[in-house]
Structure formats: C-alpha cells, structure tokens
N, C-alpha and C positions, 0 to 999 in steps of 0.2 A: 793279421797281427802275429806277432812271435807270442809264443806260450810265456806267461807270467804266473807267478805265485800270488796268491790273493793279497799277502802283504804288499807286494810291489804295486799292485792297483789300488791300494788304500792309501798308501804313504802320501799321495797327493792332496789328501783332505787336510792335513795339518797345515801345509803350507798356504790352502786357500783361506782356512781360518785365520791364520797368523797376518796374512795379507789384508784380509778384510777388516780385522780386530773388531769383530762385531759382537762377540759373545762375552767379553769380559774374561775369556780363558783362553791362552794358547799354550804351547809346549815351552814358550819362553818365560811367559809371565802370568801371574794370578793377581788380578784387581778386584777390589770391592765395587759394588755398584755405586757406592757414594764418591768413590774417587773417578769412576767413569763419568758421573754427571759432572763433575767439576772440571774434566779435561775439554779443552777446545778441540773442535774437529779439525782446524787448520790453523795455519799461522799468519793468516790475512788480517786478523783482526776483526771479521766479519761476525755477527751475531750467530750463533749455533741455530740451526733449524731442528726444532723439536716436535716431534709427533707422539701421539698416544694412540694406540690402537688395541682393538680387543681380540682376545683370543679365549677359547676353553682350554683350561690346564689338561695336559694330557698325561701328567706324570702318576697317576693312579690308574692308568691302564690306556692303551691305544684307543683313539677317539672317544674317550671319555668326556663327559660333559658336566662334571660334578661343580666344579669351581670356575666362575667366570672371572678372569684376569685382565687389567690394563698392563700394556707393555710400552714402555717409553724407548723411544728412538731418537737418538741426537747424531744429526749429521750422517744419517743412515747406518749407524751402529745402535743396536740393540743393547741398552744398557741399564734398564731396571723393569723388575716386574712385582707388581701387587695384586692383591684381592680387589675386585670391583666392588664398590659399596652399594651400588644399584641392584646388584644382583641377588642379595640375599644369601651369601655363602656363610658357612659357619655358623655364628651365632645369630644371623639374620642382616636384615639391611643396615648397611652402615660399616658392616664388618669389611676390613681392608686385609685380614690376615690370610696367610697361606702357610702351608707346611713347609718342612725343610726340602721336600722334593719340589714343591712349587716355586720356591725361591732359587732354585738351581737350574731352573728350565731352560735358561739361555745356554748353558754349557752342552745340551744334548744337541744343539743344532751343530755345534763346530767341533763335536768329538772326533779325534784321530781315527775313530773306529767306524766313522759313517761310510757306507756304501755310496759309491759315486756315480758308478755307470753299470748297465746291464753286461753280465758276464756268462759266458758259456763254459761248461768243462771241457778241458782237453786231455786230463789224465784219467787215472782210475778214480773211482769213488774213494773218497777218504784221503786221497792225495793233497787236495786244495790247490790244482793247477787249473788256471782258467785263462779264457782271453776275452778281450774286450770286444762287445758287440753293439749293434745300435738297438734302439727300442723297437724299431720296426721289425728287425729280424728276430728280435726275442718273441714279438706277440706272435708274427708269423709261425715261428718254429712251435711254439706252445699250441696254437690252434691247430696246426697240421697233426701234432701228435694227438690233442684229444679227439680229432676227427677220426684218426685211425684207428685208436683205442675203441671207440664207440661203435665203428664198424666191425672191429675184429672181435672184441669181448664184451661190448655192451655199455651203455652209458653208465651203469652202477659202479664201473671199476675206478671212476674219479671220485676222489675224496678230498674234503678240505678239513685242515686242522683249525679247531676252535680255541682261541686262547679265552682268558676270562672274556664275559659277554662283550663283542667286538661289534659296534654298531654297523661297520661296513659289511662284515660277513652275514650278520644276521639280517641285513636288507638286500643289498645288491648281491652279496655272494649267496644267500639263499635263493632269490630269484633266478640266479644264473643256474644254479643247481636245478630247480625246477624245470627251466625251459631246457637245458641240457638233457635233463632226464635221470639224474642221479639223486637218491636220498641221502647219500652217505656224506653228511654233515658230521664231523667227528668232535662232539662234545667232550670237553676235558674229563667229565665224571668226578672232578674234585672241585666243585663249584656249587653256587648257591641252589641250581637246580636239583640236586640231590636231597636239599632239604624241602624243597617246594613238592617233590614228588611224595615224600612221606607225609608231609602236612596234610596234601590233598586227600590222600586215601585214608587218613585218619580223622581228621576234623572238616575235610570238606573244602568247598569253594566251588566258584563257578568256572574257574580254568587255572591253568599253571600259575600265572601271574597273580592270580586272585586267591590263591590257597590260604585258608584261615590261618592267622598267626598266634603265636604264644607272647610275642612282643607286646609290652604295655603300649598301646596306642596313645595314652594320656599318661606320659611318665610323670607329670607333676601330680597326679592322683594316685600313683602307685605307692603302696606300702612297703611291698618286698620286691626286690629285684634280683633275680638269678641271672648272672651271666656263666654260661655253661660252654666252654671252649672258645669264648668270644673275646678279641682283642682289639676293641675298637680304637684304643689309643695308637694302634698300627694301621688297622684297615679304614679308619674313618676319622682321623685326626682332624681334618678341616672340613668335616661335613656335619658338625653339630652334635655328634653322640657324646663325647667325652664332656662338652660343657653341660649339656642336658643331665647326664649322670651325676656329675659333681653337685650342679645345682639341686638336683633332687635329693640328694644325701643332706645337703645343707638344711633341706626343708623336713627332713626326718625320714626318709626312705632308707630301710635298711637292705644291704647288698650282700648275697652270697656268690662268691666267685670260685668256679670250680675249674682248675688247669694245673698242669704240674709246675709251673713257674708264676711267681707271684711278681709280674712286672707291670709297670705303669699303673693304672686303675686298680689292679689287683691289690696294690699295697694299702688302698683306701676303703677295702671291703671289711664288713663286719665278721664275716666268716670266709676263711679260705681254706679249701679243700685241695691239697697238692697230689692230686691223682695221678696214678701211672698211667701214661698215654696208652690208649686203646680199650680201656676198661670201662668207659663212661657207661657203657649199656648195662654193665652189672651193678653199677651205683644207681642208675636209674630204676633198675627193677627192685633192688633193696629199698629204695625210697618209697616205690609205690607198695611194696610189701608192708612197710610200717604204717603209712596212711591208711591202708585197708584193714590191716590187722587191729590197728588202735582206734579204728572207727572215727577218722579225722576227715572222712569224705563229704561231700554234699549230698546226703540222701535224695533230695528232691531232685536234684539235677540227674543223678544216677537213675533213678527210677523211670524218669521221664524221658531222658535223651540218650542214654548209653546202651549200646547193642552188645549182650553177652558179658555183662559185668559180673554176674555169678561165676561164669566159668573163669573169668580173668582172676577173679579172686582166689578161686580153688587152684589155678595154675601157679599164682605168684607166691603161694605159701612155701614153696620149695626154694626161694631166693631171698632168705632174711639177711639182715646185715651181717650176721656171722658167717655167712657164705661170702658175702662181697668183700669183707675187711681184707682178707689175706691175697684177693684178686687185685683190688682197687689200691691198696697201700693206705686206705683211711680207715682209722680206728672204728670198731664197731660202734663204740659210743657217741662219736662225732657224726657218724650217718645217722643215727637214731635221732639225735639233738637236730641237726639240719631238717631232716624229715618231719619232726613235729614242728619246726618252724614254719616249712613249707605249708604243712596241713592245717596251720590255725592262723596264718597271717593273711589276710586279704584286704584289698585287690593285691595279687601278685601277678607278675609279669616275667616271662624267661625268655632271654636272648639265647637262641642256639647258633653257635658259631661253626665256622668251617672245621674247627678241631674235632668235633663230634658228627657233625651233620654229613660231612661228604668224604672223611678221609680217614676211615676205618672199615675194617672188613665187614662188620655188621651195623654200618651206619643206620639202615632203614629202621631196625628195632630200636636202636638207641633213641632217634629222633621220635619215632613213633610212641615211646614209654614216657619221654619227656612232655610230649603232647598231652598223654594221657594223664600225667600229674596235674597240668593245668586245668584239664577239663574236669576231672572227678573232683577237685577242690572247689568247683563253683567259680573258675576266675575266667572263663570264656563270656566275651560280649558284656562285659561290666566296665565302667568308667574305671581307669587304672589297671585293667587287666588284659587279657589278650583279644585281639581282634575287635578292638572299640575305638578306632581312630576317629578324631573329629572330621567333619566332612568339609572340604574347602569349597568356596564359591567357584562357580565355573570360570574357567580362564577367559581373559578378555581378548586373547589374540588365540586363534584356532588355525593349525596348519593340518595338511593331508599326511598319512603314513604311505610310505612307498609299499604299492601293492606287490606282493611276494609271488603273485601268479601260481598260487599253490594247485589250482586246478589243471596246469600244465603238466605236473608230474604223473606219469602213466601209472595206471593200475594193472597189474598183472593178473593172470587167470587165478593165481594163488591168494593173491589179495581179494579179488572178488569172492571166490569159494569159501574163503574165512571170513569175510566180512571186515577185512583189515583196511586201514587207512591206506591210500593210494602210495606205493612205493616202499611199504614196510616189508614185504618178502625179499626186496633187494637189499636190505641193510646187511652189512658185512659182519657186524658185531652189535647188535642191538643193545643201546644203553639201558633202557627199561623192556620187559617183555614185549615182544611183537603184538600180542592181543592188547596191551595196555595202550599202546600208542595212537592217539588221536589229537586233533588240532586243538582240543581242549586241555589234554593232559601234557601236551609237550611245549616247549618254548617258541618254536616257530614252524615245527613240521618233525618228520622223521629224525631220528638221531642214532648214530652209530657212537659208542664209547671211543674216545681217542685211542687210548690203549689198545683196546681190542682190535681196532682198525689196522693199527700198525702192525699187530702180531698175526693178522690175516695174511700179510704178505709172506711170511714164514711158514705158517701152517696150511695157508691155500684152502682153508675151511671156513665158510662153504665155497669161496672163491677168493683170490688174492686181489686186493686194490693194485692198480697198475700204474695210475698217475696221482701224485697228492700236491696238494699247495699249501705251504707253510707260510703262512701270513701274519707276522708279528707274534709268532709263536716259536719257540726253540724247543723242539721235542727231545732233545737231549737233556733237557733240565725240567721241563713241563709235565714229564708223567714218570712211572716208575721205570727202573732199571735202564739205563742208557746204553749198557752193553748190548741188550736186545734190541734197542732201536737202532744203534749203529748197524747191527747185522742186519736188521730189516732194510733200511735205508741203503744199503749196498745192494740188496737183492732186487729192490724196487725198479720198475722199468724207468720211471720218470719221476723226478723230485724238483719242483719249482719252489725257491724261497723268495718272498718279497718281505724286505725289513728295512729298517734304518740303519743299523749296523750289523756288522758281520757277526753270526752266532755260529756256536760249535756244530750246528747241524749243516752249515754251508757247505763244508767240504765233501758232503755227499750228494750236493745237490748238482743237476744238470744245467738248471738256469737259475742265476741269482739277480734279482732285480732291486734297485735303490728305490726304497719309498721316502717321500718327504715325512718330515715331522707335522704334527698339527700346526706348527707356527710358520709353515711355508706354503700352505695353500687355503683357499677360501671356498671349501666346498662341503661344510656342515654346519648347520645350525640347532639350536634347541631352545626349548622353553622351560622357564622356571615360574610356576604360579605362587602367590603368596596373598595372604589376607590385603596387602597393601596395593597389589596389582599383578601384571603379568610382564614378565622380562623375556625377551626374545633377542638371542646374540647369535653371531655368526663368526667363524674364525676370519680374521684378516690377515693378509701377508706381512709378517711381522720381519722376516727375512727372506730374500729371494732364494729358490731352491738350490742347494749345493750340488755341484756337479750336474749331472742328467738326473736327479731325482724326479719322480712322478707320484702323484697322489694315488692312495690305494683305491680311492673311488674311481678316479678315471680309468685306473687298471682293467677293473670290469667292464666298463663301458667300450674300451677299445677291443678287449678280447671277444666281447659279445659280437662287435661288427665284423670283426676277423672269423668269427665262427659262422657267420651269416645270421646271427640273433639280432642285428640293428633295429629293426623295427619294435622289438620288446625292449630296446635299450636306448629310446630316445635318440636313434642313430649315433650314439656317442657323445651327444652334447650334455654335459654336466649342467649348463644353465638353464635348458629346457627342463631338466628333470627337478631342479631346485624350484624353478618359478611354477611348475605344477604342485610341487608340495606346499608353496606359499600362497596358490590360487584360493580365494575367498577370504584370506586373512586380513585384507587391506592393505599389506604391505608389499612392496615389489622387492624382487631381489637386488636390483640396483640401489634402492633406498637402503636396503639392509647391509649392503655390502660398504656403502659409503659411509654410513654411521656407525658400523660395527655392532651396535646393541641399540634396543628400543624398549622404553619402559612406559607401559600404558597404566597409568593410574587408575585404582578403583575409586569411583566417585558415586557409586549407587548404595553405598554404606553397609553392602554385604559381608557377613563375617563367617567365619566358621561356624558350623551348626553342630548340635549333639548327634551322634549316630543313633541308628536303631538298637538300643540297648536289649541284650537277651531275645534277639529275634531269632530263636533256635530253629525254627521250622524254615526259615530261609536260609540260615547259616549252613545247616546240615543237609539241604535239599539233595544235593548230588550225591549222597552217601547211601549205601543199602539200608532201606527201612527208614531212612532220615535221622541217623542217629550216629554219634560218636562210635567209633569202631574199636572197642574194647577186645572183642574178637573181630578180626578183619575178614567180613565176607566179601571184600571188592577184590581183594588180591589173593586171600588165602586158599590153597588147595588148587591153585592154577600154576601153569608152567613158568619157569623162572627166565631170566633174561637170557641164560645161556641154553635152555632146552634140555637141562640135564636133570631136572628134578622140580618138586612143586613148593611155591611159596608157603611158608608156616602160616597158620590162621592166629596164632597166640605169639607172645614174645618169646625169643631164643637169646641165649648169650652166645657168641661164638669166640670174641676176643681176635688178637693178632694171630698172624700165623706162627711167630714165635714169641713167647711171653713168659716171665718169670713163674707164673703159676700153671700155665697150660702145656708148657714144654720143658719140665724140669731138667731133662736129659741134655737139651741145648743149653739151658741157663747154667749148667755146671761148667760149661766152657766159657759161655757168654754170659756174664753175671749181671750187666747193666742193659737199661733201656734207652734207646735212642727215638727222638721224634724231631719235627721242625716246625717252626712258626709258618702259619699259612701266608701271612702279609707282613711285611716290615716296613717301618715308616721311613727308612733310608734308601729303599729301593722299590722297585715295582715287580715283584717276584724275583726273575733272574735278569732283570735289566736295571741299568744305571750305576752299576758299579765302576763304570767310565768316568763318572762325573765327579771331578775333583772336589766341590764342596760337599758332596755326600761320602766319597770313599775316604776322605781324610777322618771322618768321623767312625768309619769301620774299615780301616786299613788292610785287615787280613781276615780271611775266613775263620769265623770263630764259633767255638761251641761253649755254652755256659754248663758249668760242673759245679756242684757243692764243693767247697774248699776241704771238708773233711774227707770227701770221696777222693778228690785229686791227691791229697796227701798220702792216702794209702798205696797209690801207685808211684810215689815221688815225683808227682807233676806239680810243678809251680804255676802261678799266675803269669800267662804270656808264653808258657811252653808249646812248643809244636808236639800234637798228639797223634799217634797211629789209631785208627779206629777201625776194628775188623768185625765184620758180621758173617754169617753164614754165606752171604751173597756177595760181597766184594769188600774192598778196603779204601779208606780215604785219610787224607792229614789234614788236620785243622789246629788252630791256636786255641788253647785253653783260656776261658776268662771265668775267674772266680765268681760265683752268684750264690749268695747265703741262701735266698729264698727260691729253693729249689728242692725238689724230692731227691734224697741223697742217692736213690737208685736210679736217677734219670738223668740224661743229657739231652740238651735241647738247642738247636742251632737253625740254620735257614739254608735254604737251596740256592744254587745258581751263581757261582763265582767264575764264568768263564770269561768276564770282560777285563782287560788290562785298562789301567790308567795311566797313560804314558805322561801325562803332565805331572803326575806326583811319583814317576817311575815305579809304579806298583804293578806286578804282573796279573795276568788272568790265570785261571787254573784248570787243568785238565777235567773232562766229564766222565773219564773211565777210572778203572783202579788206578791208585795211586794219587788221583786229583783230589778236589775238594766238592764234589757233587754228593750231596747226601743221598740222592736217589739211587746212588750204585747199591747203597746197603739194603734196600728193600726187596721184597718178595715181589715177583711179578708173574705168579702162577695164576692164571685166570680163574682156576677153580676156586681160589680164596677170595674172589672179589665178592661183594654184596649181590646176592641174588635178585634182588629187585631193582636197585639202583646203579649197580656195577662201580661202586664206590672202591676204593683200593686203601689198604692199610698203608699208612706213613709212620709205622712203628716197627722195630725189630730188636732182637738182643745183640749185644756188641761186647768185645773186651778191648780194652784200652793199653796203652804204654807209651811211655816218653820217647820222641825221636831224638837221638842223640846227634848232636852237632847242627 
C-alpha cells in the first residue's frame, strides 16, 4: 500500500459514522437522544425494531465497571443510554442517573478520530507516516520483535504503560508479562497506589488493597469530614460520593475542604482552606503540631497503640503554624482554628485525594502525617471514623479471578540473594524500593514507575527498555514533561500503541492498533453486591466494531498464541477464559451474554453487620511492634526507591521543586503557582475532548484565575494567555474564578483531541501547545523517595496573547 499520513487513514471513520447514523452525532448533524427516539428507521411504515442492551459505562476509564447502563438501539441505531436501575449505581437501586460523560457515550464510538485499521510506520519517528497492514501481520511482527529482543537483551526490556487501573492490563497484561519473563509493569505513580503504600506502612493492613483507611466507613455517623485534596464532584460524580456527602451535611456533619480552588462541593464546606498547591505536607505537620502541643490527642490510644509518639512530639515542635502559614498561604489563625476542630470533634474521617496523595514531591510524608492526625485523635476503628466500614453480606454470585501466573516470573540470583520477590532485580525504575516490593505490598506484582521507565530509554540506567506497549494511555499527557517523553520515544527500539483514537504519542509508534470501545465487544463482566442482592453484568455488543477494531482482551490472547504461549492463554479462545471465570457461579456465559445482566435477590434476610470496632491488635498486626508508626520503623533508615539515599524515620517537608517560599530567586521571575485537577467531570484525563456533547461545555483549553490577579496583567475573562515556567510554555484561555487563591492558577491536562463536529481543534503537547505537563519538572531526583510520586506544581509568569 502507498505511504499515507495518519489523517488520510482516519478520514474514513467520519463517513462510516455518517452512513450508519448510529451515534446521534456526525460531522453534518447533532441530534438529541429524544429526537432520535422519535425518528423512524425507514419509510416503509413498518414498526421500528427496538432493543435494550447492557453495557458497563467506560467513560470514567478504560474497562471500568462502576456504572451499569442500558442502551437503547432502534433499527440498528444506538439512540439512547441511561443508568440501569437494577445495578445500584449512584444513590442505589432504582437510580437511572448518569454523569455528563455517561450520557455522551454514544459519540465515542463514531468519533472521526477513531483508529480503524492496524498501521505500520513508514517514515521517521514523529513524522506520522504509516501504511495500513492486516491484524495478522501486526501480531506476527510484534511477536517477532519481542522474541528477538528477549533473546538479545532479556525479557525484562519489554514494558507496558499502565493508565489508571486498567482491568485488561492488571489481569491478562500482567499474566503475559509473567509468562514472558518481564516485571516491568509501568504504573503511573500518580494514582491511588501511592496513597495505599503510605497508608499501609503507617496504619497497616493485610495487603495493598486492604490498607487501613482514614475515610469514614459510615459517613452517616461521621461528625467531621475533612476533604483534603479531594474532588469527588469530578472523580466520582455518579458513584454515590457527592450524594452521601451532602446527605451527611444535612444531618449535621461539618466539613473542612482543603484545596486551592473552592469548586463544586467545596462551596458547601464549613471551612475552606485555599492552600497553595504542593504545600499540604507543611499544613499537615502544623496541624499535628497544634494537636500535640495543645494536648488534643487521645492519650489512651497513643500510649497503647502508637510507636515512637514521644519522638514525633519532640520532632514536630519545629513545625508550628507560624512556620507553615507563609509556605501554605493559610493564615496562622486559620491553621490553629482548624487544627482545634480536628482535635476536638469525633468521629472524624478524612478523604485523602490525588491532589496530595500522589502528585507532590513529598506525597508519602504528606499522607503519613494526615494518617497520624486521624490516628492520634482516636478516630480509627470507630463508627463514623476511619477503617470502620459496615460488613456486607457474602455475594450470592461468586466468580473466579484470572490467575496471574505470578510463579512463572523467574527469580534472578540477585533476587534470591537479597530475599526479594521474583523479578524485582530486573525492574528498570522501581516505583517503590526493591526491598519493599512483595505480593502483599504491591497491586498485582512488581512495578516500575511509568516516568522512570520511559526515562531509562535515555539514561540506559540500569538498562534501557527496548519495547513498550502503550494501551489506552497517552504518555505525552499521562506523565510529566512530554518533551522528554518525545525524545525517549524517538530513541526507543519499538513502540506499539493500542487505542480507540489517535493520540499524540502515535506519531512515534512503530505499530498502531485500533481497539474497540467497551460498547463494541462482549468480553468483560463484573459483579456489584448490595444488601438487596447480587448483580452480575456483561458488556453486550451495542454497535458492531468500527473498521477493523479488535478487543484489548483478545489482543493479549492473539499475541500469546503467536509467541508460543497459547497453552497459558486458553489457546486464544476468550470464551473459554470467561467460562472458566464463571465456573461454579451457576451462570453460563451463553446465558449472561443473552440476558446482559442478572440480579439475584437476597432472600435470607442477611443485612450489613457492624465491623469489629477498635480491634487494633488485628488492624495494626502488619506493622512493626503492631503499632501505628509515628516513627516509621518499617521503611525508615532503609534505601529509597532510587537507591540514592535512605528514607527518613520521621516526617519531613520537601515541597515542590519550584515554590514561592522555597525558591525565592525563581519566584522573582515566576511569581505565580500553577497546578492541575487530577480528574474532571467532562473528560477522562486527556480523553473525550472529541465528544461534541462534552466539548461544547469546555470548548477551549482553560485556566482558572482569580479576577484580581488577571487584571494586574491586563487579562480579561476569555483572553488567551501565555503561561511560562522554567521548563516550558503553553497557551490557554483565562477563565475568571473568584474562589481561588490569588497566587494560584488551576487548569487540567490533555487537550490533544480535536472535535471536528464542532470545528474545534486539538492542541499540541510540546512548547506552545496547551499541555500543562510541559511546565513541570521531570528530574527524577525530585520524585518522592518512597512512592516515586511527582510534583504537579511549578512557578509561572503570565501575559496576554495579543491577537
């Protein structure tokens, strides 16, 4: 086939969507769901054929199963979607709500940006020149490259990029890595795992997923809720959290909201602390200082269940509110007032959000200090406090997990000598220290940090990754500093992308594979258990796959067969795999696919039961001496994740690489702080800016700015701004927002997708574009030494873009 640009290859999808008229959206017309339901499928006068099928909504992330949906198909056209009242979405059984993303799901299938065919690069990396190939050819070439590299360089030189938790990768992808012999699962290091690591080593728990939580397990019994760097009105809008929080407030729960911008639920809080991004660790240490110095802690709990409290108390004296106030931008008096409220109100629960838990340079000690606030005030293991969730009745339908075949990952001599988990010595950039990584402490096995793995290509330390699979993850937006990422992808031996739409990293790929959306395949099921009963649902095919799109699940099976691993992957038959998972459930795959979902009502009268309150011996059993780590004897004094030093035993404040208080010389030229929201209700990280229903609500890359600050620079609401940091520059549209710290700008990442239906462009990921990650530091020496989290804060200067 003649050489083509990627745009030429993609142009056919708009025509396919227009011809089918299935999604309610084409480049010629936008119609509402109601209008489509009223339209007749033909002119013969025949009654329309209407079907209702089940699918899990994927709009909060690839392969997610949070919300069950019912999809109406009329004469072959997908015309309507709503929440499934049988599943217990949002506020419970009977709820048919969906968020804005869920209501716009139809548009994702027929986007003009959809990838349609497997493609192979023909030009230089970055040129975007490709030719169409067959699936068989693509699989054969990828398998041949993996075999060649395994033989020449070792299996560990293959790595996969993990987006937010992705069921396909966490199961089949991990199984493939184990069978192939690579531990290099490149976890993002900007996700929930970072909080889990810190909670696990501070408050204990049986394993990674079971780390003791500071969140109120029974919100209806909580008297004080602290939402710290937490924006569930964006990240969990249709998953019950906002409803529960507002209901609790109506019943008297007081709320402290700590974040730079008072958006959404923050406007309902009793206290709002407009903190400067990246300084939450200083605030947490100052609150600990007040609680300890003013004797507001629970003496009985501290004496019996805290290790090293006296040493912590002496250490924390050097971090009073007067120290934290100029760092955080929070007045000293307000810090003291809030600390007193936290120290005297019980039960208290604390939501620890992404904003502080995994996106700052010292996220571990920030999370650890917040955990210690919850612990020493006696709020763990009590009704309405942290770690005391009601116990659900056993599910009435039970299925089997996919075996990850973890025992197949080989242990090196170094692993054996050091007593490490198999494969840890071959991690190219450990997310947590090698000595810490076990099957209990990690999500599903050994992990390299996403950004560190990419940078290994450039540093070749300790060795370079040779082949990377980017599946439902765009590294040009998912991690810090896309300029470094682009340089690494140019140097990488082999890069494979599998995605539903063209992303900005595809230009650097060797092979690009078109993936089905969750609405075009029937290869994933999930269970939701409730007091009323147990719900099981599977994706049904709502729309036939566009072009030659294949399922992400099937990709791993096909590749495994081509690699000679077929015996470990059901010889490529996904139905055999799914049937094995359903074995013993009393439900067959054929039955589930035909019905879409099944609800088994609970008739035994079983209801949620009270947990074991204050069973601290069990709660802290995994911790040194079975106690909360005020001085951390688990990780303190041991090598950090970079092997460049030791982890501290007591809390330290590091702050962002560039900050108003910490780097005054840089602040003299760059006097403002910028950060970005982790999740946003009108997109999924950097995806869905091509969806018309969603893009019309945020047509341009925005940055929120206090009007008083903007006017100092002659910037009006709606003006384009040039934003420059020590690391790069971007352009965004100013949006006035009164409830934001005057020294702070807040935006969101990922504006690479155009929306052709609305005539709106995508924006570049490098300097001069609109990708906020261009502004951030990516020096690995500045990453958190325990969790590898990265700062998403820096200093900037701004100016109006004329014309």
